C-alpha positions as CSV (number, residue, x, y, z in Angstrom):
1,M,64.6,162.0,95.6
2,V,65.3,159.7,98.7
3,E,68.4,157.6,98.5
4,D,67.4,153.9,98.9
5,N,70.5,152.2,100.3
6,S,68.4,150.4,103.0
7,G,68.8,147.0,101.4
8,T,72.5,147.1,101.5
9,R,72.6,148.4,105.0
10,Q,70.0,145.9,106.2
11,A,72.0,143.1,104.6
12,G,75.0,144.3,106.6
13,G,73.0,144.4,109.8
14,M,73.2,148.2,110.0
15,A,69.5,148.9,109.4
16,T,66.3,147.5,110.9
17,G,63.2,146.4,109.0
18,L,61.4,149.5,110.2
19,D,64.1,151.7,108.6
20,T,63.6,149.8,105.3
21,A,59.8,150.1,105.4
22,R,60.0,153.8,106.3
23,L,62.4,154.5,103.4
24,E,60.2,152.5,101.0
25,S,57.2,154.4,102.1
26,Q,59.0,157.7,101.6
27,L,60.2,156.6,98.2
28,E,56.7,155.8,97.0
29,H,55.5,159.2,98.3
30,E,58.2,160.9,96.3
31,R,57.3,159.0,93.2
32,Q,53.7,160.1,93.6
33,R,54.7,163.7,94.0
34,L,56.9,163.3,90.8
35,E,53.9,162.1,88.8
36,L,51.7,164.9,90.1
37,A,54.4,167.4,89.1
38,R,54.7,166.0,85.6
39,G,50.9,166.3,85.2
40,E,51.0,169.9,86.3
41,V,53.8,170.6,83.8
42,D,51.6,169.2,81.0
43,R,48.6,171.2,82.1
44,A,50.6,174.4,82.2
45,K,51.9,173.8,78.7
46,F,48.3,173.3,77.4
47,A,47.2,176.5,79.1
48,L,50.1,178.4,77.6
49,L,49.3,177.1,74.1
50,N,45.7,178.0,74.5
51,S,46.6,181.5,75.7
52,I,48.9,182.3,72.7
53,G,46.5,180.6,70.2
54,I,48.8,177.9,69.0
55,G,47.7,174.3,68.2
56,Y,48.0,171.8,71.0
57,E,50.2,169.6,68.8
58,A,53.0,172.2,69.0
59,T,56.1,171.4,71.0
60,L,57.2,174.0,73.5
61,Q,60.8,174.5,74.4
62,L,61.6,177.0,77.2
63,T,64.6,179.0,76.5
64,D,64.7,181.2,79.6
65,Q,66.1,180.0,82.9
66,L,64.4,180.6,86.2
67,K,67.1,182.8,87.8
68,P,67.0,185.0,90.9
69,H,66.5,188.7,90.5
70,Q,69.8,190.5,91.1
71,G,68.5,194.1,91.0
72,T,67.0,196.3,93.6
73,V,63.4,197.1,94.3
74,P,62.5,200.6,92.8
75,S,60.8,203.2,94.8
76,V,57.1,204.1,94.5
77,E,58.0,207.5,93.0
78,E,60.2,205.9,90.2
79,V,57.5,203.4,89.2
80,M,54.8,206.0,89.3
81,D,56.8,208.2,86.9
82,L,57.2,205.3,84.5
83,A,53.5,204.4,84.8
84,A,52.6,208.0,84.0
85,A,54.7,207.8,80.8
86,H,53.7,204.3,79.7
87,R,50.3,203.2,81.0
88,P,48.0,203.3,77.9
89,E,44.8,203.9,79.8
90,L,46.3,206.9,81.5
91,K,47.3,208.4,78.2
92,A,43.9,207.7,76.7
93,Q,42.1,209.4,79.7
94,L,44.4,212.4,79.5
95,Q,43.4,212.8,75.8
96,R,39.7,212.6,76.7
97,I,40.2,215.3,79.2
98,R,41.9,217.6,76.7
99,T,39.0,216.9,74.2
100,A,36.4,217.7,76.8
101,E,38.2,220.9,77.8
102,L,38.4,222.1,74.2
103,V,34.6,221.4,73.8
104,L,33.9,223.4,77.0
105,R,36.0,226.3,75.8
106,S,34.3,226.3,72.4
107,V,30.9,226.5,74.0
108,K,31.9,229.2,76.4
109,S,33.3,231.3,73.5
110,E,29.8,231.6,72.1
111,R,29.1,234.2,74.8
112,L,31.7,236.6,73.2
113,P,30.7,239.2,70.6
114,S,31.7,238.4,67.1
115,M,32.6,240.7,64.2
116,S,32.5,239.8,60.5
117,A,33.3,241.8,57.4
118,E,32.2,241.3,53.8
119,G,32.6,243.1,50.5
120,N,32.4,242.7,46.8
121,Y,33.6,244.5,43.7
122,G,32.3,244.4,40.1
123,L,31.7,246.3,36.9
124,I,28.3,247.6,35.5
125,G,27.6,248.8,32.0
126,N,26.1,247.7,28.6
127,K,29.4,247.8,26.7
128,F,32.8,246.4,27.4
129,D,34.5,249.8,27.0
130,N,31.8,251.7,28.9
131,N,31.7,250.0,32.3
132,T,31.6,251.6,35.7
133,A,33.1,250.0,38.8
134,T,30.8,249.1,41.6
135,Y,31.7,247.8,45.1
136,N,30.1,247.1,48.4
137,V,31.8,246.9,51.9
138,G,30.1,246.0,55.1
139,V,31.0,245.2,58.7
140,Q,28.7,243.2,61.0
141,L,28.9,243.0,64.8
142,S,27.0,240.2,66.5
143,V,26.4,240.5,70.3
144,P,24.7,237.3,71.8
145,I,22.2,238.4,74.3
146,F,19.4,235.9,74.7
147,D,19.0,232.4,73.1
148,G,16.4,230.9,75.4
149,G,19.0,229.4,77.7
150,Q,20.3,226.9,75.1
151,R,23.9,228.2,75.4
152,E,24.0,227.9,79.2
153,G,22.6,224.4,78.9
154,R,25.3,223.4,76.5
155,I,27.9,225.0,78.8
156,D,26.6,223.1,81.8
157,Q,26.5,219.9,79.9
158,S,30.1,220.3,78.6
159,A,31.3,221.3,82.1
160,S,29.7,218.2,83.5
161,E,31.4,216.0,80.9
162,F,34.7,217.7,81.6
163,N,34.4,217.1,85.4
164,Q,33.4,213.4,84.8
165,E,36.5,212.9,82.7
166,R,38.6,214.4,85.5
167,Y,37.0,212.1,88.0
168,R,37.7,209.1,85.8
169,L,41.4,210.3,85.7
170,A,41.5,210.3,89.5
171,L,40.1,206.8,89.6
172,I,42.7,205.6,87.1
173,K,45.5,207.2,89.0
174,N,44.3,205.6,92.2
175,Q,44.1,202.2,90.6
176,I,47.6,202.5,89.1
177,G,48.9,203.7,92.5
178,M,47.4,200.7,94.2
179,E,48.8,198.3,91.6
180,V,52.2,199.8,91.8
181,R,52.4,199.7,95.6
182,D,51.0,196.1,95.7
183,A,53.6,195.0,93.1
184,I,56.5,196.6,95.1
185,V,55.4,195.1,98.4
186,T,54.9,191.7,96.7
187,L,58.3,191.9,95.1
188,K,60.0,192.8,98.4
189,A,58.3,189.9,100.2
190,A,59.2,187.5,97.4
191,M,62.9,188.6,97.4
192,E,63.0,188.1,101.2
193,Q,61.4,184.7,100.9
194,Y,64.0,183.7,98.3
195,R,66.8,184.9,100.7
196,I,65.4,182.8,103.5
197,A,64.9,179.8,101.2
198,E,68.5,180.1,100.0
199,N,69.7,180.1,103.6
200,G,67.4,177.2,104.4
201,L,68.9,175.1,101.5
202,K,72.4,175.8,102.8
203,V,71.4,174.6,106.3
204,A,69.7,171.5,104.8
205,L,72.7,170.5,102.7
206,K,74.9,170.9,105.8
207,E,72.5,168.7,107.8
208,L,72.7,166.1,105.0
209,A,76.5,166.1,105.0
210,L,76.6,165.7,108.7
211,A,74.1,162.8,108.6
212,R,76.1,161.0,106.0
213,E,79.3,161.5,108.0
214,R,77.6,160.2,111.1
215,I,76.4,157.1,109.4
216,R,79.9,156.5,107.9
217,T,81.7,156.9,111.2
218,L,79.2,155.8,113.8
219,S,77.2,153.3,111.8
220,S,73.9,154.8,113.1
221,N,70.5,154.1,111.6
222,T,69.2,155.8,108.5
223,L,66.5,157.9,110.3
224,E,68.8,160.9,110.5
225,L,69.8,160.5,106.9
226,S,66.2,160.2,105.8
227,N,65.2,163.3,107.7
228,A,68.1,165.2,106.2
229,L,67.2,164.2,102.7
230,F,63.6,165.3,103.2
231,S,64.9,168.6,104.6
232,V,66.9,169.1,101.4
233,V,63.8,168.3,99.3
234,R,61.7,170.8,101.2
235,A,64.4,173.4,101.0
236,K,64.6,173.0,97.2
237,D,60.8,173.2,96.9
238,N,60.9,176.4,98.9
239,M,63.6,177.7,96.6
240,I,61.6,176.9,93.5
241,D,58.5,178.5,95.0
242,A,60.5,181.6,96.0
243,L,62.0,181.9,92.5
244,F,58.5,181.7,90.9
245,R,57.2,184.3,93.3
246,V,60.1,186.7,92.6
247,N,59.7,186.5,88.8
248,A,55.9,186.7,89.0
249,S,56.2,189.8,91.1
250,R,58.6,191.3,88.6
251,V,56.0,190.7,85.8
252,N,53.3,192.4,87.9
253,L,55.6,195.3,88.6
254,A,56.5,195.7,84.9
255,R,52.8,195.6,84.0
256,A,52.0,198.1,86.7
257,Q,54.5,200.6,85.2
258,G,53.3,199.8,81.6
259,Q,56.5,198.1,80.5
260,A,55.6,194.4,80.5
261,D,56.9,194.0,76.9
262,Q,60.4,195.2,78.0
263,L,60.9,192.9,80.9
264,R,64.2,191.1,80.8
265,N,66.0,188.6,83.0
């Protein structure tokens, strides 16, 4: 917010009417930005309530603070290992491949000869104490030779389904790899943006201190102070934007590695 000390300075003969008008215009501009920001906050709360399925009359209270990320950016290999262990779509596709492979093996095994044995044992006679034991033992060997091509057709179909599942696995891995690399690049850029914004804020605060000291000692006009104040405002806006981008990038990275529910500050 712009400091409005133009009335006091103008009464003391240290500021011109132009300085006062300029500061008043800037003050109204900042008030307009403030109202727009308040409206965006309310809209964001409504969107959040709608996303989590809570009534709009509920009152939200944010408990987490928007803090900078102090950790380091992991390597692609580290994130890919975590994604391989936690991404649910990858696990599901691997299970589909195992199922298709078992089906293919089962159909192929129909080509192999099979052997079965059977037997029975009993008693024959017209009296209980005059029975004769009877039994029957048999072994059957079945050799599949020709079934009209039905077996080969089933084998080809099962092999095709198995290859399709493997192709889908490759697509999923490529998609995960792209998401991981994009998340890492975005996080690196966001952390660098935050570092630059932090330095920019330090410079802007130094400029503001020098402008105030200049007015105090040299009784100069308020243009330099006004410019310094707006530099601080822009620097703080850049810091907020950079913090948001860093934390949004961390969420994307956690989702890419399948651990969004374990994300912590």
